[in-house]
C-alpha positions as CSV (number, residue, x, y, z in Angstrom):
1,X,64.5,-49.5,-87.8
2,X,67.3,-51.7,-85.8
3,X,69.1,-50.4,-82.1
4,X,71.3,-48.8,-84.1
5,X,69.0,-46.2,-85.8
6,X,69.1,-47.6,-89.3
7,X,65.9,-47.9,-91.4
8,X,65.7,-51.3,-93.3
9,X,62.6,-51.8,-95.7
10,X,61.6,-55.1,-97.0
11,X,59.9,-55.7,-100.2
12,X,56.3,-57.0,-99.7
13,X,57.1,-59.9,-102.4
14,X,60.2,-61.1,-103.6
15,X,61.6,-60.0,-107.5
16,X,63.5,-62.0,-109.4
17,X,66.6,-63.4,-107.9
18,X,69.9,-62.1,-108.7
19,X,73.0,-63.8,-109.8
20,X,75.0,-64.5,-106.8
21,X,78.4,-62.8,-106.5
22,X,80.5,-62.6,-103.5
23,X,81.4,-59.0,-103.9
24,X,77.7,-58.5,-103.5
25,X,76.8,-60.6,-100.7
26,X,79.5,-59.2,-98.5
27,X,78.2,-56.0,-99.3
28,X,74.9,-56.3,-98.7
29,X,73.1,-54.4,-96.1
30,X,70.4,-56.6,-95.4
31,X,72.8,-59.8,-94.7
32,X,72.2,-60.7,-91.1
33,X,76.2,-61.6,-91.1
34,X,77.2,-57.6,-92.2
35,X,74.6,-56.4,-89.2
36,X,76.7,-58.1,-86.9
37,X,80.5,-57.0,-88.3
38,X,78.7,-53.4,-88.0
39,X,77.3,-53.9,-84.6
40,X,80.4,-54.9,-83.6
41,X,82.5,-52.3,-85.2
42,X,80.4,-49.5,-83.4
43,X,80.8,-51.3,-80.7
44,X,84.5,-51.4,-80.9
45,X,84.7,-48.0,-81.6
46,X,82.7,-47.1,-78.5
47,X,85.1,-48.7,-76.3
48,X,88.1,-47.4,-77.9
49,X,86.5,-43.8,-77.8
50,X,85.3,-44.7,-74.2
51,X,89.1,-46.0,-73.4
52,X,90.5,-43.3,-75.1
53,X,88.5,-40.5,-72.9
54,X,89.3,-42.4,-70.0
55,X,93.0,-42.3,-70.5
56,X,92.6,-38.6,-71.1
57,X,90.9,-38.1,-67.8
58,X,93.8,-40.1,-66.1
59,X,96.1,-38.3,-67.9
60,X,94.9,-34.9,-66.7
61,X,94.0,-36.5,-63.2
62,X,97.8,-37.3,-62.8
63,X,99.1,-33.7,-64.3
64,X,97.3,-32.2,-61.9
65,X,98.7,-34.0,-59.1
66,X,101.9,-33.6,-60.7
67,X,101.3,-29.5,-60.7
68,X,99.7,-29.4,-57.0
69,X,101.9,-31.8,-55.1
70,X,104.8,-32.9,-57.7
71,X,106.0,-36.1,-58.1
72,X,104.7,-39.0,-56.1
73,X,106.6,-39.7,-52.7
74,X,108.4,-43.0,-52.5
75,X,108.2,-43.1,-49.0
76,X,107.0,-46.5,-48.5
77,X,109.9,-48.0,-50.3
78,X,112.2,-49.8,-47.8
79,X,115.5,-47.7,-47.3
80,X,114.0,-44.2,-47.2
81,X,113.4,-44.1,-43.9
82,X,117.0,-43.6,-43.0
83,X,117.4,-40.7,-45.6
84,X,114.3,-38.8,-43.4
85,X,115.7,-39.9,-40.3
86,X,119.1,-38.6,-41.4
87,X,116.9,-35.3,-43.0
88,X,115.2,-34.9,-39.6
89,X,118.8,-34.9,-37.4
90,X,120.6,-32.5,-39.5
91,X,117.5,-30.1,-39.9
92,X,117.4,-30.4,-36.2
93,X,121.5,-29.3,-36.2
94,X,120.6,-26.5,-38.7
95,X,117.7,-25.1,-36.2
96,X,119.9,-25.2,-33.3
97,X,117.5,-27.9,-32.0
98,X,120.5,-29.8,-31.0
99,X,124.7,-29.5,-31.3
100,X,126.1,-28.6,-34.8
101,X,128.1,-31.8,-35.7
102,X,129.7,-32.3,-38.8
103,X,131.4,-35.6,-38.2
104,X,127.8,-37.0,-37.2
105,X,126.2,-35.1,-40.6
106,X,128.4,-37.0,-42.9
107,X,127.9,-40.0,-40.9
108,X,124.4,-39.5,-41.4
109,X,124.2,-39.1,-45.5
110,X,126.7,-41.7,-46.0
111,X,124.7,-44.7,-43.7
112,X,121.2,-43.7,-45.3
113,X,123.2,-44.4,-48.7
114,X,124.3,-47.6,-47.5
115,X,121.0,-48.6,-46.1
116,X,122.2,-48.1,-42.5
117,X,124.8,-50.9,-43.1
118,X,127.8,-48.5,-41.0
119,X,128.1,-48.3,-37.1
120,X,128.7,-45.0,-35.7
121,X,131.0,-46.2,-32.7
122,X,133.4,-47.6,-35.5
123,X,133.7,-44.3,-37.4
124,X,133.8,-42.4,-34.4
125,X,136.8,-44.9,-33.6
126,X,138.6,-44.0,-36.6
127,X,138.5,-40.3,-36.4
128,X,139.4,-41.0,-32.5
129,X,142.6,-42.4,-34.0
130,X,143.7,-40.1,-36.2
131,X,143.0,-37.0,-33.9
132,X,145.1,-38.9,-31.3
133,X,147.8,-38.7,-33.8
134,X,147.5,-35.3,-34.6
135,X,147.8,-34.8,-30.6
136,X,150.6,-36.8,-30.0
137,X,152.0,-35.2,-33.1
138,X,152.0,-31.7,-31.6
139,X,153.3,-32.6,-28.1
140,X,156.1,-34.0,-29.7
141,X,156.7,-30.8,-31.6
142,X,156.1,-29.0,-28.3
143,X,153.3,-27.0,-29.9
144,X,150.4,-25.6,-27.9
145,X,147.9,-28.2,-27.9
146,X,144.9,-25.2,-27.9
147,X,146.7,-23.3,-30.6
148,X,144.6,-23.2,-34.0
149,X,147.4,-23.1,-36.5
150,X,149.3,-25.5,-34.8
151,X,146.4,-27.8,-34.5
152,X,145.9,-27.3,-38.1
153,X,149.8,-27.8,-38.9
154,X,149.3,-31.2,-36.9
155,X,146.2,-32.5,-39.1
156,X,147.5,-31.5,-42.4
157,X,151.2,-33.3,-41.7
158,X,149.1,-36.2,-40.6
159,X,147.2,-36.4,-44.0
160,X,150.1,-35.5,-46.5
161,X,152.9,-37.1,-44.9
162,X,154.4,-40.3,-43.7
163,X,155.0,-39.4,-39.7
164,X,156.5,-42.0,-36.8
165,X,154.7,-40.7,-34.0
166,X,156.0,-42.0,-30.6
167,X,152.8,-43.0,-28.6
168,X,152.8,-41.2,-25.4
169,X,153.2,-43.2,-21.6
170,X,154.6,-45.8,-23.8
171,X,157.8,-46.8,-26.1
172,X,155.9,-47.7,-29.3
173,X,156.2,-45.9,-32.2
174,X,153.0,-45.5,-34.9
175,X,153.9,-44.8,-38.5
176,X,150.7,-43.1,-40.2
177,X,150.8,-42.6,-43.9
178,X,149.3,-39.9,-46.1
179,X,146.2,-40.1,-47.5
180,X,146.1,-41.0,-51.5
181,X,144.4,-39.7,-54.0
182,X,141.8,-41.9,-56.2
183,X,143.3,-41.1,-59.9
184,X,141.7,-44.3,-60.6
185,X,138.0,-43.1,-60.4
186,X,138.6,-39.4,-58.7
187,X,134.6,-39.2,-60.3
188,X,132.9,-42.1,-58.7
189,X,131.8,-43.4,-61.7
190,X,133.3,-47.1,-60.9
191,X,132.4,-47.0,-57.5
192,X,129.9,-44.8,-56.3
193,X,130.6,-44.7,-52.6
194,X,134.7,-43.9,-53.5
195,X,134.1,-40.8,-52.1
196,X,132.7,-41.5,-48.8
197,X,134.7,-40.6,-45.9
198,X,134.4,-43.8,-44.5
199,X,135.4,-45.3,-47.8
200,X,138.6,-42.6,-47.0
201,X,139.1,-44.2,-43.7
202,X,138.9,-48.1,-44.4
203,X,141.1,-47.9,-47.6
204,X,143.3,-44.6,-47.1
205,X,142.1,-43.7,-50.6
206,X,140.1,-40.7,-51.3
207,X,138.7,-37.9,-53.6
208,X,138.7,-34.3,-53.5
209,X,135.3,-34.7,-51.7
210,X,136.2,-36.8,-48.8
211,X,139.7,-35.7,-48.0
212,X,138.7,-32.0,-47.4
213,X,135.7,-33.7,-45.0
214,X,138.1,-35.6,-43.2
215,X,140.5,-33.0,-42.5
216,X,137.2,-30.5,-41.4
217,X,136.0,-33.5,-38.9
218,X,139.5,-33.9,-37.3
219,X,139.3,-29.9,-37.0
220,X,136.2,-30.1,-35.3
221,X,137.7,-32.7,-33.1
222,X,140.6,-30.7,-31.8
223,X,139.0,-27.4,-31.8
224,X,140.5,-25.9,-34.6
225,X,139.3,-23.3,-37.3
226,X,139.3,-24.8,-40.8
227,X,136.5,-23.9,-43.7
228,X,135.8,-25.7,-46.7
229,X,135.9,-24.2,-50.3
230,X,134.8,-24.7,-53.5
231,X,135.9,-24.6,-57.0
232,X,134.6,-26.3,-60.0
233,X,134.0,-29.9,-59.7
234,X,136.5,-29.5,-56.9
235,X,136.5,-28.6,-52.8
236,X,139.9,-28.2,-50.7
237,X,140.4,-26.7,-47.2
238,X,141.0,-22.9,-46.3
239,X,142.8,-21.6,-43.0
240,X,143.9,-18.9,-41.8
241,X,147.5,-18.0,-40.0
242,X,147.9,-15.4,-36.9
243,X,148.1,-12.5,-39.0
244,X,145.3,-13.2,-41.1
245,X,146.8,-14.4,-44.5
246,X,144.7,-17.5,-46.1
247,X,146.4,-20.8,-47.0
248,X,144.6,-23.1,-49.5
249,X,145.3,-26.6,-48.8
250,X,145.3,-29.0,-51.1
251,X,144.9,-32.3,-49.9
252,X,145.1,-33.9,-53.6
253,X,148.3,-33.4,-54.1
254,X,149.5,-32.8,-50.3
255,X,150.7,-29.1,-51.4
256,X,149.6,-25.2,-50.2
257,X,148.2,-23.9,-53.2
258,X,147.6,-19.9,-54.4
259,X,144.0,-18.5,-55.2
260,X,145.8,-17.9,-58.9
261,X,146.3,-21.4,-59.3
262,X,142.9,-22.1,-58.8
263,X,141.8,-19.4,-61.0
264,X,144.2,-20.4,-63.7
265,X,143.5,-23.5,-63.8
266,X,139.6,-24.8,-62.8
267,X,137.6,-22.8,-64.9
268,X,136.3,-19.9,-62.7
269,X,134.5,-16.9,-63.6
270,X,135.2,-13.5,-61.8
271,X,131.2,-13.4,-61.7
272,X,131.5,-16.7,-59.9
273,X,134.1,-15.8,-57.2
274,X,132.0,-12.3,-56.8
275,X,128.6,-13.9,-56.3
276,X,130.7,-16.3,-53.7
277,X,130.0,-19.4,-55.9
278,X,134.2,-20.7,-55.1
279,X,136.8,-19.3,-53.4
280,X,134.8,-18.4,-50.9
281,X,135.2,-20.1,-47.2
282,X,132.0,-21.8,-45.7
283,X,131.3,-21.7,-42.5
284,X,130.1,-25.0,-40.6
285,X,126.8,-24.4,-40.8
286,X,126.8,-23.6,-44.3
287,X,128.8,-27.0,-44.8
288,X,126.3,-29.2,-42.8
289,X,123.5,-27.5,-44.7
290,X,125.3,-28.3,-48.1
291,X,125.5,-31.7,-46.9
292,X,121.3,-32.0,-47.2
293,X,121.9,-31.1,-51.1
294,X,124.1,-33.8,-51.3
295,X,121.3,-35.9,-49.4
296,X,118.9,-34.8,-51.7
297,X,121.4,-36.3,-54.5
298,X,121.9,-39.7,-53.1
299,X,118.0,-40.3,-52.6
300,X,117.5,-39.4,-56.3
301,X,120.1,-41.9,-57.5
302,X,118.3,-44.3,-55.6
303,X,114.5,-43.8,-55.8
304,X,114.0,-41.1,-58.3
305,X,112.5,-37.7,-57.7
306,X,110.1,-37.1,-55.0
307,X,109.1,-34.0,-52.7
308,X,111.4,-35.2,-50.0
309,X,114.3,-33.8,-52.3
310,X,113.0,-30.3,-52.5
311,X,112.8,-30.2,-49.0
312,X,116.1,-31.1,-48.5
313,X,116.9,-28.4,-51.0
314,X,114.9,-26.0,-49.6
315,X,116.1,-26.3,-45.9
316,X,119.8,-26.6,-47.2
317,X,119.2,-23.5,-49.1
318,X,118.1,-21.1,-45.9
319,X,121.3,-21.6,-44.4
320,X,123.3,-22.0,-47.5
321,X,122.4,-19.4,-49.9
322,X,125.3,-19.3,-52.5
323,X,125.2,-23.3,-53.2
324,X,124.7,-23.1,-56.7
325,X,124.6,-27.1,-57.0
326,X,121.4,-26.7,-54.9
327,X,120.2,-24.4,-57.7
328,X,121.5,-26.7,-60.1
329,X,119.4,-30.1,-58.7
330,X,116.2,-27.9,-58.1
331,X,116.0,-26.6,-61.5
332,X,116.5,-30.6,-62.8
333,X,113.6,-31.1,-60.6
334,X,111.4,-28.5,-62.3
335,X,112.5,-29.4,-65.6
336,X,111.5,-32.6,-65.3
337,X,108.0,-32.2,-64.0
338,X,107.3,-29.7,-66.6
339,X,108.4,-32.0,-69.1
340,X,106.2,-34.5,-67.3
341,X,103.0,-32.5,-67.3
342,X,103.3,-30.8,-70.5
343,X,103.4,-34.9,-72.0
344,X,100.2,-35.6,-70.0
345,X,98.3,-32.6,-71.1
346,X,99.4,-32.9,-74.5
347,X,100.9,-29.2,-74.4
348,X,103.6,-29.4,-77.2
349,X,104.4,-25.4,-76.4
350,X,104.7,-23.1,-73.7
351,X,101.7,-21.5,-74.7
352,X,99.3,-24.1,-74.9
353,X,100.5,-25.5,-71.6
354,X,99.5,-21.7,-70.0
355,X,95.7,-22.3,-71.7
356,X,95.7,-25.6,-70.4
357,X,97.0,-25.1,-67.0
358,X,97.3,-21.5,-65.8
359,X,98.8,-23.5,-62.2
360,X,101.4,-26.1,-64.1
361,X,102.9,-23.1,-66.2
362,X,104.0,-21.9,-62.9
363,X,106.7,-24.9,-62.9
364,X,107.4,-23.4,-66.3
365,X,108.1,-20.1,-64.8
366,X,110.2,-21.3,-61.8
367,X,112.0,-23.5,-63.9
368,X,113.2,-20.6,-66.3
369,X,113.8,-18.4,-63.2
370,X,116.0,-20.8,-61.3
371,X,118.1,-21.2,-64.8
372,X,118.6,-17.5,-65.2
373,X,119.8,-17.8,-61.4
374,X,122.3,-20.0,-62.5
375,X,123.1,-17.9,-65.8
376,X,123.6,-14.6,-63.8
377,X,125.9,-16.3,-60.9
378,X,128.4,-17.1,-63.3
379,X,128.1,-21.0,-63.4
380,X,129.5,-22.5,-66.1
381,X,129.9,-26.1,-66.3
382,X,133.1,-27.6,-66.5
383,X,133.8,-30.2,-69.4
384,X,135.0,-34.0,-68.3
385,X,138.1,-33.2,-70.3
386,X,139.2,-30.0,-68.9
387,X,139.0,-31.1,-65.3
388,X,141.1,-34.2,-66.3
389,X,143.4,-31.7,-67.7
390,X,143.4,-30.0,-64.4
391,X,143.8,-32.8,-62.5
392,X,147.0,-33.9,-64.8
393,X,148.3,-30.5,-63.8
394,X,148.1,-31.0,-60.3
395,X,150.0,-34.2,-60.4
396,X,152.5,-32.5,-62.6
397,X,153.1,-29.9,-60.0
398,X,153.5,-32.0,-57.3
399,X,156.1,-34.2,-59.4
400,X,157.8,-30.7,-59.9
401,X,158.1,-29.5,-56.5
402,X,159.2,-32.8,-55.1
403,X,162.6,-31.5,-55.9
404,X,161.8,-28.2,-53.8
405,X,161.0,-27.4,-50.4
406,X,157.4,-27.6,-49.6
407,X,155.4,-24.9,-48.6
408,X,155.0,-24.7,-45.1
409,X,152.8,-23.4,-42.1
410,X,155.2,-22.2,-39.4
411,X,154.2,-21.8,-35.8
412,X,157.0,-20.3,-33.6
413,X,157.9,-23.0,-30.6
414,X,157.1,-20.5,-27.3
């Protein structure tokens, strides 16, 4: 018996020699070369089986780690520290550990994406210049600089009209031009940073993301009350006059639009309005909280999924519970995580996943829970062609209104 347990009985005396044929010689179990080949095949099978078991164990180990901890942290990658620093400071604002500052929060998330390349003093200086123009404008019109509606009038006219403003204490007149809407890259497909407020300050060209945020920064500087509001893939500014009437300030077309306009052209369901997804004025804290969701989105684009994204989403949700984009991001996270765990465990069906790992199955349940919440909220993704059609509609509306009196916010000079 050899080392593999094969019984080999040799004859006591050699018999007559058989004629030599290659096929018989190759299949002869007594051939030493055949024994070597069998031993090699057996060894190869053992190695393959061992490797397979090792791979299965590794897959189960990774799946177990993903189940308990989520995707692995990318904290060691250079650049992630700027995101974590931004998250910490914005979280401190939301927790009231430091004053709530929209201007600073916007700078932090954009600076994190740009690897700490921005200068906050330069950012503040650009904002200060525009805030000064607003103050000078109110002085020219003899408006009360502390009146909220007058402040909003000044901001809206600064961002939507060409103004020649006299600089106090000098004979100098400063010309300020209105913001331009970026029709060529309205969804930041060509240049991701085209929707940044910093880009808007530098180029005077922006989008429906950056324009309202700049307005709100100026309102914060002047002490005016203004609110961010959302429509599908869109944002705008809401303000109130002295009588409590609401105005929708649409900076992309330099107009004041009715609620009906957004309802009729923006793919909004009544359930979405009832659940405060759209058309609802957000508080300052809700707006800052939504920036954490944006921070998580920026992080995802640069480094992929890891627990930091959930930190952003969960903190934001605590202060902005109606943010549908927060839920969409978390649902996507849980979907990717569930599919990866199922792949590692070779669980082709949810029932199999539940049988193999009840803990992993909880991610599957959480995924469906989030999708159910999204479906029940009234949210429906707007097709790109409908959004493009909406933009063309807004542009057409603006051209039609060029020959007519523009709607204005009026303030009586006392």
